[in-house]
C-alpha positions in Angstrom: 8.0 24.4 4.1 9.8 27.3 2.3 11.0 26.5 -1.2 13.8 28.5 -2.9 13.4 27.1 -6.4 9.7 26.2 -6.6 6.5 28.3 -6.9 3.6 26.4 -5.3 -0.1 27.4 -5.6 -3.2 25.4 -4.5 -6.6 26.3 -5.8 -9.8 24.3 -5.9 -8.0 21.0 -4.9 -5.4 21.5 -7.7 -1.8 22.2 -6.8 0.6 23.7 -9.3 4.3 23.0 -8.8 6.2 25.4 -11.0 10.0 24.8 -11.1 11.7 28.2 -10.7 15.5 27.8 -10.8 15.1 30.3 -13.5 18.7 31.6 -14.2 19.9 28.0 -14.5 16.9 27.0 -16.7 15.8 24.5 -14.0 19.1 22.5 -14.3 18.9 19.8 -11.6 21.3 20.6 -8.8 21.2 18.5 -5.6 19.4 21.1 -3.5 16.9 21.7 -6.3 16.2 18.0 -6.7 15.8 17.7 -2.9 13.2 20.5 -3.0 11.3 18.7 -5.8 11.3 15.4 -3.8 10.2 17.3 -0.6 7.3 19.1 -2.2 5.8 16.0 -3.8 6.0 14.2 -0.5 4.4 17.1 1.2 1.5 17.3 -1.4 1.1 13.5 -1.2 0.0 13.9 2.4 -2.1 17.1 1.8 -5.8 16.2 1.9 -6.7 19.5 0.3 -4.9 18.5 -2.9 -6.4 16.0 -5.3 -4.3 16.6 -8.5 -1.0 18.2 -9.3 0.3 20.2 -12.3 4.1 20.0 -12.7 5.3 23.0 -14.8 8.1 25.5 -15.2 8.4 29.2 -14.6 11.6 29.4 -16.7 11.7 29.9 -20.4 12.1 26.1 -20.9 11.0 23.2 -18.9 14.3 21.7 -17.8 17.9 21.9 -19.0 18.8 18.5 -17.5 21.5 17.8 -14.9 23.5 20.6 -13.4 26.8 19.5 -15.1 28.9 22.1 -13.3 27.9 20.6 -9.9 28.2 17.1 -11.2 31.8 17.7 -12.4 32.9 18.8 -8.9 32.8 15.3 -7.5 35.9 13.2 -6.8 36.1 10.6 -9.5 39.8 9.6 -8.9 39.1 6.7 -6.4 36.5 4.1 -5.6 35.7 5.9 -2.3 35.3 9.2 -4.2 33.0 7.7 -6.7 30.9 6.0 -4.0 30.7 9.2 -2.0 29.6 11.0 -5.2 26.8 8.4 -5.8 25.7 8.7 -2.2 25.5 12.5 -2.4 23.5 12.2 -5.6 20.6 10.5 -3.9 18.3 13.6 -4.2 18.4 13.2 -8.0 17.0 9.7 -7.7 14.6 10.7 -5.0 12.9 13.5 -6.9 11.7 11.2 -9.7 10.7 8.5 -7.2 8.7 11.0 -5.1 6.8 12.1 -8.2 5.9 8.5 -9.1 5.1 7.6 -5.5 3.0 10.7 -4.9 -0.6 9.6 -4.0 -2.1 12.3 -6.3 -2.2 12.1 -10.1 0.5 14.4 -11.6 0.2 16.1 -14.9 3.4 17.4 -16.5 2.9 20.6 -18.5 6.0 20.9 -20.7 7.1 23.9 -22.8 10.5 24.4 -24.5 13.3 22.0 -24.0 12.9 19.0 -21.7 16.4 17.5 -21.5 17.9 14.6 -19.6 16.7 14.8 -16.0 13.7 16.7 -17.2 12.6 13.7 -19.2 13.4 11.5 -16.2 10.9 13.6 -14.1 8.1 13.7 -16.6 8.4 9.9 -17.2 7.5 9.6 -13.5 4.4 11.7 -14.0 1.0 10.2 -14.8 0.1 12.3 -17.8 2.1 14.6 -20.0 1.0 17.6 -22.1 3.3 19.9 -24.1 3.5 23.0 -26.4 4.3 22.9 -30.1 7.8 24.3 -29.3 8.6 21.5 -26.9 11.8 19.4 -27.5 12.6 16.2 -25.7 16.1 14.7 -25.4 17.6 11.8 -23.5 21.1 13.3 -23.5 23.2 11.0 -21.4 24.8 8.9 -24.1 26.1 12.1 -25.7 28.0 13.1 -22.5 29.4 9.6 -21.7 26.9 8.5 -19.1 23.9 6.1 -18.6 20.6 7.7 -17.6 20.2 6.5 -14.0 17.2 8.5 -12.6 14.6 6.0 -13.7 13.9 7.0 -17.3 15.4 3.8 -18.8 13.0 1.8 -16.6 9.9 4.1 -17.0 10.1 5.4 -20.5 9.7 2.0 -22.3 6.5 1.4 -20.4 5.2 4.7 -21.8 6.5 4.7 -25.4 7.5 1.1 -25.9 11.0 -0.4 -26.2 11.6 0.7 -29.8 11.1 4.5 -29.3 12.7 4.4 -25.8 15.9 2.8 -27.2 15.9 5.1 -30.2 15.8 8.1 -27.8 18.5 6.7 -25.5 20.9 5.6 -28.2 20.7 8.6 -30.5 20.6 11.3 -27.7 18.8 13.4 -30.4 16.2 16.1 -30.1 12.6 15.0 -30.6 9.8 17.4 -31.4 6.4 17.7 -29.8 4.9 15.9 -32.7 7.5 13.1 -32.4 6.6 12.8 -28.8 2.9 12.7 -29.6 3.5 10.0 -32.2 5.4 7.9 -29.6 2.7 8.3 -27.0 5.0 10.3 -24.7 2.5 13.2 -24.5 -1.3 13.0 -24.5 -1.8 16.3 -26.3 0.2 19.1 -28.0 -1.0 22.7 -27.4 -0.2 25.7 -29.5 1.4 27.9 -26.8 1.9 28.2 -23.0 -1.4 29.9 -22.4 -3.2 27.0 -24.1 -1.0 24.5 -22.2 -1.8 26.1 -18.9 -5.6 26.1 -19.6 -5.6 22.5 -20.9 -3.6 21.2 -17.9 -5.9 23.1 -15.5 -9.1 21.8 -17.2 -7.8 18.2 -17.0 -6.6 18.6 -13.4 -10.1 19.9 -12.4 -11.8 17.0 -14.1 -9.6 14.6 -12.1 -10.0 16.5 -8.9 -13.8 16.4 -9.2 -13.7 12.6 -8.5 -13.5 10.8 -5.2 -10.1 11.4 -3.6 -9.7 8.0 -2.0 -10.7 6.3 -5.3 -8.1 8.4 -7.2 -5.4 7.4 -4.6 -6.2 3.7 -4.8 -6.4 3.8 -8.6 -2.9 5.3 -8.9 -1.6 2.7 -6.4 -3.1 -0.1 -8.5 -1.8 1.3 -11.8 1.7 1.7 -10.5 1.7 -1.8 -8.9 0.3 -3.4 -12.0 3.2 -2.4 -14.2 5.5 -4.8 -12.3 3.2 -7.8 -11.7 0.9 -10.1 -13.7 -2.8 -9.3 -14.4 -4.1 -11.5 -11.6 -1.9 -9.9 -9.0 -2.9 -6.4 -10.2 -6.6 -7.4 -10.0 -6.1 -8.8 -6.5 -4.8 -5.4 -5.3 -7.8 -3.6 -7.0 -10.2 -6.0 -5.2 -8.5 -5.4 -1.9 -8.7 -1.6 -2.4 -12.4 -1.8 -3.3 -13.1 -3.9 -0.1 -12.0 -0.7 1.8 -13.7 1.8 -0.5 -17.0 0.1 0.0 -17.0 1.6 3.5 -16.2 5.1 2.3 -18.5 8.1 2.7 -17.6 9.1 -0.8 -19.2 6.0 -2.2 -22.4 6.8 -0.4 -22.3 10.3 -1.7 -21.8 9.1 -5.2 -24.9 7.0 -5.0 -27.0 9.8 -3.3 -25.9 12.4 -5.9 -26.8 10.0 -8.7 -30.3 9.5 -7.3 -30.8 13.2 -6.6 -29.4 14.2 -10.0 -26.8 16.6 -8.7 -23.0 16.8 -8.8 -21.2 14.7 -6.1 -19.6 16.6 -3.2 -16.7 14.3 -2.3 -14.8 14.8 1.0 -12.2 12.1 0.8 -13.6 10.0 3.6 
């Protein structure tokens, strides 16, 4: 599929999805959000890909919602509002597609990550950023409630206290603030270091058994919404299938032969 606002590269089982609505600073329009949802669904089904880096080709990560487009909706009647909500589905879909993607997703954030940008990285598995990164949950400052999933996902990452502070203040939070909260796993000095660190981490992940990675992400996502025993039951079910995989046999043989495993995802 051709993408207007996204640069995609795939190398050594690692896909890099770089947002490239450059003139608009990656502000989330409906067509842009639709592209993001589509590419993550596409990569989810691509057996060549084992890990994804989600980054930006613009001078910042994401400026948030495209407010010009959002203001064009008909808010004068119930039907107009319902129609606007219906047309906004791609905004919700893009975050859900990132979370539901079967491959681990690493967000590599530089510069500002505002509103919808924070929604999207909250749907990622791991987040890295540069020293100049700034995070902001902007909606309360523009008279709205964040509705793309960040109010549901962010508390699971940073806890209720920090999530509510970010949501209520609509203030800017630095890279070091984000690190203290646990929003990001690491802070890198610049974009070059960020790219290198994200790539190294992605390749470490991609070196593991693809089916095991897929099942592990499914169990982690499922376990956030159920009790420990229900989460364990799904993990046991997944292992009952993985016991028949060629990759498990390869893991055992490579250990005995003292060589790196060559996983095929079968």
